[in-house]
PDB file with SEQRES, HELIX, SHEET and CRYST1 records, atoms N, CA, C and O in Angstrom:
SEQRES   1 A   57  UNK UNK UNK UNK UNK UNK UNK UNK UNK UNK UNK UNK UNK          
SEQRES   2 A   57  UNK UNK UNK UNK UNK UNK UNK UNK UNK UNK UNK UNK UNK          
SEQRES   3 A   57  UNK UNK UNK UNK UNK UNK UNK UNK UNK UNK UNK UNK UNK          
SEQRES   4 A   57  UNK UNK UNK UNK UNK UNK UNK UNK UNK UNK UNK UNK UNK          
SEQRES   5 A   57  UNK UNK UNK UNK UNK                                          
HELIX    1 AA1 UNK A    2  UNK A   27  1                                  26    
HELIX    2 AA2 UNK A   33  UNK A   48  1                                  16    
CRYST1    1.000    1.000    1.000  90.00  90.00  90.00 P 1           1          
ATOM      1  N   UNK A   1       0.806  -1.206   0.000  1.00  0.00           N  
ATOM      2  CA  UNK A   1       0.000   0.000   0.000  1.00  0.00           C  
ATOM      3  C   UNK A   1       0.849   1.271   0.000  1.00  0.00           C  
ATOM      4  O   UNK A   1       0.309   2.377  -0.025  1.00  0.00           O  
ATOM      5  N   UNK A   2       2.158   1.120   0.027  1.00  0.00           N  
ATOM      6  CA  UNK A   2       3.017   2.301  -0.016  1.00  0.00           C  
ATOM      7  C   UNK A   2       2.880   3.039  -1.337  1.00  0.00           C  
ATOM      8  O   UNK A   2       3.022   4.260  -1.388  1.00  0.00           O  
ATOM      9  N   UNK A   3       2.604   2.296  -2.412  1.00  0.00           N  
ATOM     10  CA  UNK A   3       2.467   2.942  -3.713  1.00  0.00           C  
ATOM     11  C   UNK A   3       1.254   3.864  -3.750  1.00  0.00           C  
ATOM     12  O   UNK A   3       1.265   4.871  -4.457  1.00  0.00           O  
ATOM     13  N   UNK A   4       0.207   3.528  -2.996  1.00  0.00           N  
ATOM     14  CA  UNK A   4      -0.977   4.395  -2.955  1.00  0.00           C  
ATOM     15  C   UNK A   4      -0.625   5.716  -2.275  1.00  0.00           C  
ATOM     16  O   UNK A   4      -0.971   6.784  -2.782  1.00  0.00           O  
ATOM     17  N   UNK A   5       0.050   5.654  -1.151  1.00  0.00           N  
ATOM     18  CA  UNK A   5       0.422   6.883  -0.445  1.00  0.00           C  
ATOM     19  C   UNK A   5       1.461   7.678  -1.234  1.00  0.00           C  
ATOM     20  O   UNK A   5       1.552   8.894  -1.071  1.00  0.00           O  
ATOM     21  N   UNK A   6       2.237   7.022  -2.079  1.00  0.00           N  
ATOM     22  CA  UNK A   6       3.222   7.729  -2.888  1.00  0.00           C  
ATOM     23  C   UNK A   6       2.572   8.399  -4.095  1.00  0.00           C  
ATOM     24  O   UNK A   6       3.013   9.467  -4.519  1.00  0.00           O  
ATOM     25  N   UNK A   7       1.540   7.790  -4.646  1.00  0.00           N  
ATOM     26  CA  UNK A   7       0.910   8.324  -5.852  1.00  0.00           C  
ATOM     27  C   UNK A   7      -0.245   9.275  -5.577  1.00  0.00           C  
ATOM     28  O   UNK A   7      -0.596  10.079  -6.441  1.00  0.00           O  
ATOM     29  N   UNK A   8      -0.835   9.203  -4.411  1.00  0.00           N  
ATOM     30  CA  UNK A   8      -2.022  10.016  -4.122  1.00  0.00           C  
ATOM     31  C   UNK A   8      -1.759  11.524  -4.189  1.00  0.00           C  
ATOM     32  O   UNK A   8      -2.525  12.221  -4.855  1.00  0.00           O  
ATOM     33  N   UNK A   9      -0.738  12.063  -3.550  1.00  0.00           N  
ATOM     34  CA  UNK A   9      -0.533  13.523  -3.620  1.00  0.00           C  
ATOM     35  C   UNK A   9      -0.339  14.061  -5.042  1.00  0.00           C  
ATOM     36  O   UNK A   9      -0.952  15.074  -5.383  1.00  0.00           O  
ATOM     37  N   UNK A  10       0.485  13.428  -5.886  1.00  0.00           N  
ATOM     38  CA  UNK A  10       0.614  13.960  -7.247  1.00  0.00           C  
ATOM     39  C   UNK A  10      -0.682  13.872  -8.046  1.00  0.00           C  
ATOM     40  O   UNK A  10      -0.985  14.758  -8.846  1.00  0.00           O  
ATOM     41  N   UNK A  11      -1.438  12.815  -7.833  1.00  0.00           N  
ATOM     42  CA  UNK A  11      -2.709  12.669  -8.553  1.00  0.00           C  
ATOM     43  C   UNK A  11      -3.683  13.751  -8.102  1.00  0.00           C  
ATOM     44  O   UNK A  11      -4.366  14.355  -8.930  1.00  0.00           O  
ATOM     45  N   UNK A  12      -3.751  13.996  -6.820  1.00  0.00           N  
ATOM     46  CA  UNK A  12      -4.651  15.034  -6.301  1.00  0.00           C  
ATOM     47  C   UNK A  12      -4.236  16.404  -6.831  1.00  0.00           C  
ATOM     48  O   UNK A  12      -5.085  17.194  -7.243  1.00  0.00           O  
ATOM     49  N   UNK A  13      -2.940  16.684  -6.820  1.00  0.00           N  
ATOM     50  CA  UNK A  13      -2.470  17.973  -7.338  1.00  0.00           C  
ATOM     51  C   UNK A  13      -2.761  18.105  -8.830  1.00  0.00           C  
ATOM     52  O   UNK A  13      -3.119  19.188  -9.294  1.00  0.00           O  
ATOM     53  N   UNK A  14      -2.613  17.030  -9.580  1.00  0.00           N  
ATOM     54  CA  UNK A  14      -2.901  17.074 -11.008  1.00  0.00           C  
ATOM     55  C   UNK A  14      -4.377  17.349 -11.261  1.00  0.00           C  
ATOM     56  O   UNK A  14      -4.720  18.124 -12.155  1.00  0.00           O  
ATOM     57  N   UNK A  15      -5.247  16.725 -10.486  1.00  0.00           N  
ATOM     58  CA  UNK A  15      -6.690  16.946 -10.647  1.00  0.00           C  
ATOM     59  C   UNK A  15      -7.037  18.405 -10.353  1.00  0.00           C  
ATOM     60  O   UNK A  15      -7.781  19.030 -11.108  1.00  0.00           O  
ATOM     61  N   UNK A  16      -6.504  18.945  -9.266  1.00  0.00           N  
ATOM     62  CA  UNK A  16      -6.783  20.343  -8.940  1.00  0.00           C  
ATOM     63  C   UNK A  16      -6.189  21.286  -9.983  1.00  0.00           C  
ATOM     64  O   UNK A  16      -6.805  22.295 -10.327  1.00  0.00           O  
ATOM     65  N   UNK A  17      -5.006  20.970 -10.485  1.00  0.00           N  
ATOM     66  CA  UNK A  17      -4.384  21.806 -11.509  1.00  0.00           C  
ATOM     67  C   UNK A  17      -5.233  21.828 -12.770  1.00  0.00           C  
ATOM     68  O   UNK A  17      -5.447  22.890 -13.354  1.00  0.00           O  
ATOM     69  N   UNK A  18      -5.712  20.679 -13.191  1.00  0.00           N  
ATOM     70  CA  UNK A  18      -6.590  20.609 -14.362  1.00  0.00           C  
ATOM     71  C   UNK A  18      -7.863  21.405 -14.117  1.00  0.00           C  
ATOM     72  O   UNK A  18      -8.347  22.092 -15.016  1.00  0.00           O  
ATOM     73  N   UNK A  19      -8.406  21.320 -12.912  1.00  0.00           N  
ATOM     74  CA  UNK A  19      -9.601  22.095 -12.577  1.00  0.00           C  
ATOM     75  C   UNK A  19      -9.352  23.591 -12.659  1.00  0.00           C  
ATOM     76  O   UNK A  19     -10.188  24.332 -13.176  1.00  0.00           O  
ATOM     77  N   UNK A  20      -8.224  24.037 -12.161  1.00  0.00           N  
ATOM     78  CA  UNK A  20      -7.893  25.467 -12.208  1.00  0.00           C  
ATOM     79  C   UNK A  20      -7.737  25.926 -13.656  1.00  0.00           C  
ATOM     80  O   UNK A  20      -8.236  26.989 -14.025  1.00  0.00           O  
ATOM     81  N   UNK A  21      -7.060  25.145 -14.464  1.00  0.00           N  
ATOM     82  CA  UNK A  21      -6.888  25.499 -15.875  1.00  0.00           C  
ATOM     83  C   UNK A  21      -8.231  25.564 -16.579  1.00  0.00           C  
ATOM     84  O   UNK A  21      -8.457  26.464 -17.388  1.00  0.00           O  
ATOM     85  N   UNK A  22      -9.128  24.626 -16.290  1.00  0.00           N  
ATOM     86  CA  UNK A  22     -10.456  24.632 -16.912  1.00  0.00           C  
ATOM     87  C   UNK A  22     -11.235  25.887 -16.527  1.00  0.00           C  
ATOM     88  O   UNK A  22     -11.906  26.481 -17.371  1.00  0.00           O  
ATOM     89  N   UNK A  23     -11.150  26.294 -15.263  1.00  0.00           N  
ATOM     90  CA  UNK A  23     -11.850  27.502 -14.817  1.00  0.00           C  
ATOM     91  C   UNK A  23     -11.273  28.731 -15.520  1.00  0.00           C  
ATOM     92  O   UNK A  23     -12.019  29.608 -15.955  1.00  0.00           O  
ATOM     93  N   UNK A  24      -9.950  28.791 -15.630  1.00  0.00           N  
ATOM     94  CA  UNK A  24      -9.327  29.938 -16.294  1.00  0.00           C  
ATOM     95  C   UNK A  24      -9.761  30.013 -17.745  1.00  0.00           C  
ATOM     96  O   UNK A  24     -10.086  31.092 -18.240  1.00  0.00           O  
ATOM     97  N   UNK A  25      -9.771  28.881 -18.433  1.00  0.00           N  
ATOM     98  CA  UNK A  25     -10.149  28.878 -19.847  1.00  0.00           C  
ATOM     99  C   UNK A  25     -11.618  29.225 -20.018  1.00  0.00           C  
ATOM    100  O   UNK A  25     -11.975  29.961 -20.938  1.00  0.00           O  
ATOM    101  N   UNK A  26     -12.477  28.707 -19.146  1.00  0.00           N  
ATOM    102  CA  UNK A  26     -13.912  28.985 -19.270  1.00  0.00           C  
ATOM    103  C   UNK A  26     -14.250  30.445 -18.998  1.00  0.00           C  
ATOM    104  O   UNK A  26     -15.200  30.973 -19.575  1.00  0.00           O  
ATOM    105  N   UNK A  27     -13.492  31.104 -18.133  1.00  0.00           N  
ATOM    106  CA  UNK A  27     -13.823  32.480 -17.782  1.00  0.00           C  
ATOM    107  C   UNK A  27     -13.216  33.491 -18.740  1.00  0.00           C  
ATOM    108  O   UNK A  27     -13.466  34.687 -18.594  1.00  0.00           O  
ATOM    109  N   UNK A  28     -12.436  33.060 -19.704  1.00  0.00           N  
ATOM    110  CA  UNK A  28     -11.900  33.980 -20.701  1.00  0.00           C  
ATOM    111  C   UNK A  28     -13.002  34.318 -21.694  1.00  0.00           C  
ATOM    112  O   UNK A  28     -13.780  33.451 -22.090  1.00  0.00           O  
ATOM    113  N   UNK A  29     -13.063  35.556 -22.083  1.00  0.00           N  
ATOM    114  CA  UNK A  29     -14.088  35.963 -23.035  1.00  0.00           C  
ATOM    115  C   UNK A  29     -15.384  36.293 -22.327  1.00  0.00           C  
ATOM    116  O   UNK A  29     -15.373  36.771 -21.192  1.00  0.00           O  
ATOM    117  N   UNK A  30     -16.487  36.045 -22.980  1.00  0.00           N  
ATOM    118  CA  UNK A  30     -17.783  36.330 -22.389  1.00  0.00           C  
ATOM    119  C   UNK A  30     -18.250  37.734 -22.713  1.00  0.00           C  
ATOM    120  O   UNK A  30     -17.738  38.391 -23.620  1.00  0.00           O  
ATOM    121  N   UNK A  31     -19.237  38.177 -21.946  1.00  0.00           N  
ATOM    122  CA  UNK A  31     -19.891  39.454 -22.213  1.00  0.00           C  
ATOM    123  C   UNK A  31     -18.964  40.648 -21.973  1.00  0.00           C  
ATOM    124  O   UNK A  31     -19.096  41.672 -22.643  1.00  0.00           O  
ATOM    125  N   UNK A  32     -18.044  40.531 -21.041  1.00  0.00           N  
ATOM    126  CA  UNK A  32     -17.186  41.668 -20.684  1.00  0.00           C  
ATOM    127  C   UNK A  32     -15.854  41.668 -21.418  1.00  0.00           C  
ATOM    128  O   UNK A  32     -14.996  42.502 -21.126  1.00  0.00           O  
ATOM    129  N   UNK A  33     -15.661  40.758 -22.359  1.00  0.00           N  
ATOM    130  CA  UNK A  33     -14.362  40.658 -23.029  1.00  0.00           C  
ATOM    131  C   UNK A  33     -13.968  41.963 -23.713  1.00  0.00           C  
ATOM    132  O   UNK A  33     -12.829  42.409 -23.568  1.00  0.00           O  
ATOM    133  N   UNK A  34     -14.867  42.574 -24.442  1.00  0.00           N  
ATOM    134  CA  UNK A  34     -14.550  43.815 -25.153  1.00  0.00           C  
ATOM    135  C   UNK A  34     -14.210  44.929 -24.170  1.00  0.00           C  
ATOM    136  O   UNK A  34     -13.269  45.693 -24.385  1.00  0.00           O  
ATOM    137  N   UNK A  35     -14.983  45.013 -23.090  1.00  0.00           N  
ATOM    138  CA  UNK A  35     -14.744  46.040 -22.081  1.00  0.00           C  
ATOM    139  C   UNK A  35     -13.389  45.827 -21.401  1.00  0.00           C  
ATOM    140  O   UNK A  35     -12.645  46.782 -21.181  1.00  0.00           O  
ATOM    141  N   UNK A  36     -13.075  44.575 -21.072  1.00  0.00           N  
ATOM    142  CA  UNK A  36     -11.802  44.289 -20.430  1.00  0.00           C  
ATOM    143  C   UNK A  36     -10.642  44.555 -21.373  1.00  0.00           C  
ATOM    144  O   UNK A  36      -9.618  45.098 -20.961  1.00  0.00           O  
ATOM    145  N   UNK A  37     -10.793  44.174 -22.644  1.00  0.00           N  
ATOM    146  CA  UNK A  37      -9.738  44.439 -23.620  1.00  0.00           C  
ATOM    147  C   UNK A  37      -9.521  45.931 -23.797  1.00  0.00           C  
ATOM    148  O   UNK A  37      -8.381  46.378 -23.918  1.00  0.00           O  
ATOM    149  N   UNK A  38     -10.588  46.701 -23.813  1.00  0.00           N  
ATOM    150  CA  UNK A  38     -10.467  48.157 -23.950  1.00  0.00           C  
ATOM    151  C   UNK A  38      -9.758  48.753 -22.740  1.00  0.00           C  
ATOM    152  O   UNK A  38      -8.950  49.670 -22.886  1.00  0.00           O  
ATOM    153  N   UNK A  39     -10.052  48.246 -21.553  1.00  0.00           N  
ATOM    154  CA  UNK A  39      -9.400  48.752 -20.348  1.00  0.00           C  
ATOM    155  C   UNK A  39      -7.906  48.447 -20.366  1.00  0.00           C  
ATOM    156  O   UNK A  39      -7.094  49.291 -19.988  1.00  0.00           O  
ATOM    157  N   UNK A  40      -7.545  47.250 -20.803  1.00  0.00           N  
ATOM    158  CA  UNK A  40      -6.128  46.885 -20.888  1.00  0.00           C  
ATOM    159  C   UNK A  40      -5.429  47.717 -21.950  1.00  0.00           C  
ATOM    160  O   UNK A  40      -4.313  48.188 -21.731  1.00  0.00           O  
ATOM    161  N   UNK A  41      -6.071  47.902 -23.098  1.00  0.00           N  
ATOM    162  CA  UNK A  41      -5.478  48.727 -24.153  1.00  0.00           C  
ATOM    163  C   UNK A  41      -5.259  50.156 -23.679  1.00  0.00           C  
ATOM    164  O   UNK A  41      -4.228  50.761 -23.975  1.00  0.00           O  
ATOM    165  N   UNK A  42      -6.225  50.698 -22.943  1.00  0.00           N  
ATOM    166  CA  UNK A  42      -6.094  52.063 -22.426  1.00  0.00           C  
ATOM    167  C   UNK A  42      -4.954  52.152 -21.416  1.00  0.00           C  
ATOM    168  O   UNK A  42      -4.189  53.117 -21.426  1.00  0.00           O  
ATOM    169  N   UNK A  43      -4.837  51.150 -20.544  1.00  0.00           N  
ATOM    170  CA  UNK A  43      -3.761  51.163 -19.552  1.00  0.00           C  
ATOM    171  C   UNK A  43      -2.400  51.047 -20.223  1.00  0.00           C  
ATOM    172  O   UNK A  43      -1.454  51.729 -19.830  1.00  0.00           O  
ATOM    173  N   UNK A  44      -2.294  50.193 -21.227  1.00  0.00           N  
ATOM    174  CA  UNK A  44      -1.029  50.056 -21.944  1.00  0.00           C  
ATOM    175  C   UNK A  44      -0.684  51.331 -22.699  1.00  0.00           C  
ATOM    176  O   UNK A  44       0.482  51.719 -22.772  1.00  0.00           O  
ATOM    177  N   UNK A  45      -1.696  51.981 -23.258  1.00  0.00           N  
ATOM    178  CA  UNK A  45      -1.458  53.220 -23.982  1.00  0.00           C  
ATOM    179  C   UNK A  45      -0.966  54.310 -23.031  1.00  0.00           C  
ATOM    180  O   UNK A  45      -0.059  55.071 -23.366  1.00  0.00           O  
ATOM    181  N   UNK A  46      -1.569  54.380 -21.844  1.00  0.00           N  
ATOM    182  CA  UNK A  46      -1.110  55.362 -20.853  1.00  0.00           C  
ATOM    183  C   UNK A  46       0.323  55.069 -20.432  1.00  0.00           C  
ATOM    184  O   UNK A  46       1.124  55.987 -20.253  1.00  0.00           O  
ATOM    185  N   UNK A  47       0.645  53.780 -20.272  1.00  0.00           N  
ATOM    186  CA  UNK A  47       1.996  53.413 -19.845  1.00  0.00           C  
ATOM    187  C   UNK A  47       3.024  53.732 -20.927  1.00  0.00           C  
ATOM    188  O   UNK A  47       4.162  54.085 -20.618  1.00  0.00           O  
ATOM    189  N   UNK A  48       2.630  53.608 -22.186  1.00  0.00           N  
ATOM    190  CA  UNK A  48       3.533  53.898 -23.290  1.00  0.00           C  
ATOM    191  C   UNK A  48       3.572  55.379 -23.645  1.00  0.00           C  
ATOM    192  O   UNK A  48       4.444  55.811 -24.398  1.00  0.00           O  
ATOM    193  N   UNK A  49       2.646  56.152 -23.117  1.00  0.00           N  
ATOM    194  CA  UNK A  49       2.597  57.566 -23.421  1.00  0.00           C  
ATOM    195  C   UNK A  49       1.897  57.871 -24.731  1.00  0.00           C  
ATOM    196  O   UNK A  49       1.953  59.003 -25.210  1.00  0.00           O  
ATOM    197  N   UNK A  50       1.244  56.890 -25.313  1.00  0.00           N  
ATOM    198  CA  UNK A  50       0.518  57.094 -26.576  1.00  0.00           C  
ATOM    199  C   UNK A  50      -0.909  57.519 -26.275  1.00  0.00           C  
ATOM    200  O   UNK A  50      -1.402  57.270 -25.175  1.00  0.00           O  
ATOM    201  N   UNK A  51      -1.581  58.152 -27.220  1.00  0.00           N  
ATOM    202  CA  UNK A  51      -2.978  58.503 -27.017  1.00  0.00           C  
ATOM    203  C   UNK A  51      -3.841  57.256 -26.835  1.00  0.00           C  
ATOM    204  O   UNK A  51      -3.634  56.256 -27.522  1.00  0.00           O  
ATOM    205  N   UNK A  52      -4.803  57.306 -25.920  1.00  0.00           N  
ATOM    206  CA  UNK A  52      -5.600  56.136 -25.572  1.00  0.00           C  
ATOM    207  C   UNK A  52      -6.575  55.750 -26.683  1.00  0.00           C  
ATOM    208  O   UNK A  52      -6.960  54.583 -26.765  1.00  0.00           O  
ATOM    209  N   UNK A  53      -6.983  56.672 -27.527  1.00  0.00           N  
ATOM    210  CA  UNK A  53      -7.985  56.367 -28.542  1.00  0.00           C  
ATOM    211  C   UNK A  53      -7.435  55.754 -29.818  1.00  0.00           C  
ATOM    212  O   UNK A  53      -8.202  55.364 -30.699  1.00  0.00           O  
ATOM    213  N   UNK A  54      -6.130  55.666 -29.926  1.00  0.00           N  
ATOM    214  CA  UNK A  54      -5.513  55.177 -31.165  1.00  0.00           C  
ATOM    215  C   UNK A  54      -5.353  53.667 -31.127  1.00  0.00           C  
ATOM    216  O   UNK A  54      -4.779  53.129 -30.181  1.00  0.00           O  
ATOM    217  N   UNK A  55      -5.857  52.976 -32.148  1.00  0.00           N  
ATOM    218  CA  UNK A  55      -5.708  51.528 -32.290  1.00  0.00           C  
ATOM    219  C   UNK A  55      -4.930  51.245 -33.569  1.00  0.00           C  
ATOM    220  O   UNK A  55      -5.287  51.742 -34.637  1.00  0.00           O  
ATOM    221  N   UNK A  56      -3.875  50.453 -33.467  1.00  0.00           N  
ATOM    222  CA  UNK A  56      -3.104  50.077 -34.640  1.00  0.00           C  
ATOM    223  C   UNK A  56      -3.627  48.830 -35.295  1.00  0.00           C  
ATOM    224  O   UNK A  56      -3.329  48.578 -36.462  1.00  0.00           O  
ATOM    225  N   UNK A  57      -4.410  48.029 -34.568  1.00  0.00           N  
ATOM    226  CA  UNK A  57      -4.862  46.734 -35.086  1.00  0.00           C  
ATOM    227  C   UNK A  57      -6.116  46.859 -35.900  1.00  0.00           C  
ATOM    228  O   UNK A  57      -6.625  45.859 -36.407  1.00  0.00           O  
TER     229      UNK A  57                                                      
END                                                                             
């Protein structure tokens, strides 16, 4: 039964890691994606010293 106690922690961590990744992927996008992207673009523009209304893409 030593193999069970040796394998259990990595298996549990792997399951939780997969769960966290699934939550992160599922919460990307959605209704607020455009608003969040605009906020990030504005913050980056302020940090670069460029005008906030200018989009190169």
